[in-house]
PyMOL commands that place a pseudoatom at each C-alpha (Angstrom):
pseudoatom trace, name=CA, resn=UNK, resi=1, chain=A, elem=C, hetatm=0, pos=[42.103, -28.699, 30.242]
pseudoatom trace, name=CA, resn=UNK, resi=2, chain=A, elem=C, hetatm=0, pos=[42.041, -31.602, 27.774]
pseudoatom trace, name=CA, resn=UNK, resi=3, chain=A, elem=C, hetatm=0, pos=[41.290, -31.016, 24.110]
pseudoatom trace, name=CA, resn=UNK, resi=4, chain=A, elem=C, hetatm=0, pos=[39.566, -34.039, 22.596]
pseudoatom trace, name=CA, resn=UNK, resi=5, chain=A, elem=C, hetatm=0, pos=[39.422, -34.940, 18.920]
pseudoatom trace, name=CA, resn=UNK, resi=6, chain=A, elem=C, hetatm=0, pos=[37.077, -37.569, 17.433]
pseudoatom trace, name=CA, resn=UNK, resi=7, chain=A, elem=C, hetatm=0, pos=[38.894, -40.046, 15.176]
pseudoatom trace, name=CA, resn=UNK, resi=8, chain=A, elem=C, hetatm=0, pos=[38.016, -43.201, 13.239]
pseudoatom trace, name=CA, resn=UNK, resi=9, chain=A, elem=C, hetatm=0, pos=[38.710, -46.337, 15.292]
pseudoatom trace, name=CA, resn=UNK, resi=10, chain=A, elem=C, hetatm=0, pos=[39.824, -48.167, 12.137]
pseudoatom trace, name=CA, resn=UNK, resi=11, chain=A, elem=C, hetatm=0, pos=[42.203, -45.783, 10.307]
pseudoatom trace, name=CA, resn=UNK, resi=12, chain=A, elem=C, hetatm=0, pos=[42.675, -42.878, 12.747]
pseudoatom trace, name=CA, resn=UNK, resi=13, chain=A, elem=C, hetatm=0, pos=[41.236, -40.284, 10.335]
pseudoatom trace, name=CA, resn=UNK, resi=14, chain=A, elem=C, hetatm=0, pos=[39.668, -37.118, 11.737]
pseudoatom trace, name=CA, resn=UNK, resi=15, chain=A, elem=C, hetatm=0, pos=[37.293, -37.012, 8.733]
pseudoatom trace, name=CA, resn=UNK, resi=16, chain=A, elem=C, hetatm=0, pos=[34.431, -38.643, 10.645]
pseudoatom trace, name=CA, resn=UNK, resi=17, chain=A, elem=C, hetatm=0, pos=[30.747, -37.808, 10.897]
pseudoatom trace, name=CA, resn=UNK, resi=18, chain=A, elem=C, hetatm=0, pos=[28.565, -38.747, 13.858]
pseudoatom trace, name=CA, resn=UNK, resi=19, chain=A, elem=C, hetatm=0, pos=[24.930, -39.781, 13.746]
pseudoatom trace, name=CA, resn=UNK, resi=20, chain=A, elem=C, hetatm=0, pos=[22.809, -37.068, 15.340]
pseudoatom trace, name=CA, resn=UNK, resi=21, chain=A, elem=C, hetatm=0, pos=[19.349, -35.798, 16.108]
pseudoatom trace, name=CA, resn=UNK, resi=22, chain=A, elem=C, hetatm=0, pos=[18.492, -32.287, 14.978]
pseudoatom trace, name=CA, resn=UNK, resi=23, chain=A, elem=C, hetatm=0, pos=[15.669, -30.078, 16.199]
pseudoatom trace, name=CA, resn=UNK, resi=24, chain=A, elem=C, hetatm=0, pos=[14.098, -27.271, 14.162]
pseudoatom trace, name=CA, resn=UNK, resi=25, chain=A, elem=C, hetatm=0, pos=[14.716, -23.829, 15.701]
pseudoatom trace, name=CA, resn=UNK, resi=26, chain=A, elem=C, hetatm=0, pos=[11.795, -21.613, 14.629]
pseudoatom trace, name=CA, resn=UNK, resi=27, chain=A, elem=C, hetatm=0, pos=[13.500, -18.448, 15.841]
pseudoatom trace, name=CA, resn=UNK, resi=28, chain=A, elem=C, hetatm=0, pos=[16.738, -19.021, 13.875]
pseudoatom trace, name=CA, resn=UNK, resi=29, chain=A, elem=C, hetatm=0, pos=[14.977, -20.831, 11.004]
pseudoatom trace, name=CA, resn=UNK, resi=30, chain=A, elem=C, hetatm=0, pos=[17.552, -23.619, 10.940]
pseudoatom trace, name=CA, resn=UNK, resi=31, chain=A, elem=C, hetatm=0, pos=[18.259, -27.086, 12.244]
pseudoatom trace, name=CA, resn=UNK, resi=32, chain=A, elem=C, hetatm=0, pos=[20.162, -27.284, 15.534]
pseudoatom trace, name=CA, resn=UNK, resi=33, chain=A, elem=C, hetatm=0, pos=[21.986, -30.462, 16.548]
pseudoatom trace, name=CA, resn=UNK, resi=34, chain=A, elem=C, hetatm=0, pos=[20.339, -31.617, 19.754]
pseudoatom trace, name=CA, resn=UNK, resi=35, chain=A, elem=C, hetatm=0, pos=[22.187, -34.894, 20.385]
pseudoatom trace, name=CA, resn=UNK, resi=36, chain=A, elem=C, hetatm=0, pos=[25.026, -36.893, 18.841]
pseudoatom trace, name=CA, resn=UNK, resi=37, chain=A, elem=C, hetatm=0, pos=[25.864, -40.574, 19.114]
pseudoatom trace, name=CA, resn=UNK, resi=38, chain=A, elem=C, hetatm=0, pos=[29.279, -42.230, 19.279]
pseudoatom trace, name=CA, resn=UNK, resi=39, chain=A, elem=C, hetatm=0, pos=[27.871, -45.420, 17.785]
pseudoatom trace, name=CA, resn=UNK, resi=40, chain=A, elem=C, hetatm=0, pos=[27.252, -45.596, 14.059]
pseudoatom trace, name=CA, resn=UNK, resi=41, chain=A, elem=C, hetatm=0, pos=[29.660, -42.917, 12.849]
pseudoatom trace, name=CA, resn=UNK, resi=42, chain=A, elem=C, hetatm=0, pos=[30.853, -42.643, 9.248]
pseudoatom trace, name=CA, resn=UNK, resi=43, chain=A, elem=C, hetatm=0, pos=[34.489, -42.347, 8.132]
pseudoatom trace, name=CA, resn=UNK, resi=44, chain=A, elem=C, hetatm=0, pos=[35.030, -40.564, 4.821]
pseudoatom trace, name=CA, resn=UNK, resi=45, chain=A, elem=C, hetatm=0, pos=[38.459, -42.178, 4.367]
pseudoatom trace, name=CA, resn=UNK, resi=46, chain=A, elem=C, hetatm=0, pos=[37.276, -45.752, 5.062]
pseudoatom trace, name=CA, resn=UNK, resi=47, chain=A, elem=C, hetatm=0, pos=[33.936, -45.084, 3.326]
pseudoatom trace, name=CA, resn=UNK, resi=48, chain=A, elem=C, hetatm=0, pos=[32.133, -47.223, 5.888]
pseudoatom trace, name=CA, resn=UNK, resi=49, chain=A, elem=C, hetatm=0, pos=[30.432, -47.186, 9.274]
pseudoatom trace, name=CA, resn=UNK, resi=50, chain=A, elem=C, hetatm=0, pos=[32.943, -47.068, 12.132]
pseudoatom trace, name=CA, resn=UNK, resi=51, chain=A, elem=C, hetatm=0, pos=[33.141, -46.261, 15.822]
pseudoatom trace, name=CA, resn=UNK, resi=52, chain=A, elem=C, hetatm=0, pos=[34.560, -43.003, 17.102]
pseudoatom trace, name=CA, resn=UNK, resi=53, chain=A, elem=C, hetatm=0, pos=[37.521, -42.940, 19.463]
pseudoatom trace, name=CA, resn=UNK, resi=54, chain=A, elem=C, hetatm=0, pos=[38.380, -39.805, 21.406]
pseudoatom trace, name=CA, resn=UNK, resi=55, chain=A, elem=C, hetatm=0, pos=[42.031, -38.765, 21.381]
pseudoatom trace, name=CA, resn=UNK, resi=56, chain=A, elem=C, hetatm=0, pos=[43.475, -36.254, 23.812]
pseudoatom trace, name=CA, resn=UNK, resi=57, chain=A, elem=C, hetatm=0, pos=[45.594, -33.917, 21.662]
pseudoatom trace, name=CA, resn=UNK, resi=58, chain=A, elem=C, hetatm=0, pos=[47.049, -31.886, 24.516]
for i in range(1, 58): cmd.bond("trace and resi %d" % i, "trace and resi %d" % (i + 1))
show_as sticks, trace
zoom trace
């Protein structure tokens, strides 16, 4: 089985955040991520909007 890791397409950092939709879960009383998007991610190292690449680490 492959193990995938999201990385910044510009610098290769793993410190990336994806845009996402979250839905309120009344039972748990917390937000649950319902969908994520590869487009429009943020890289903390580059401090800018980037695209995510998926690297197979196995």
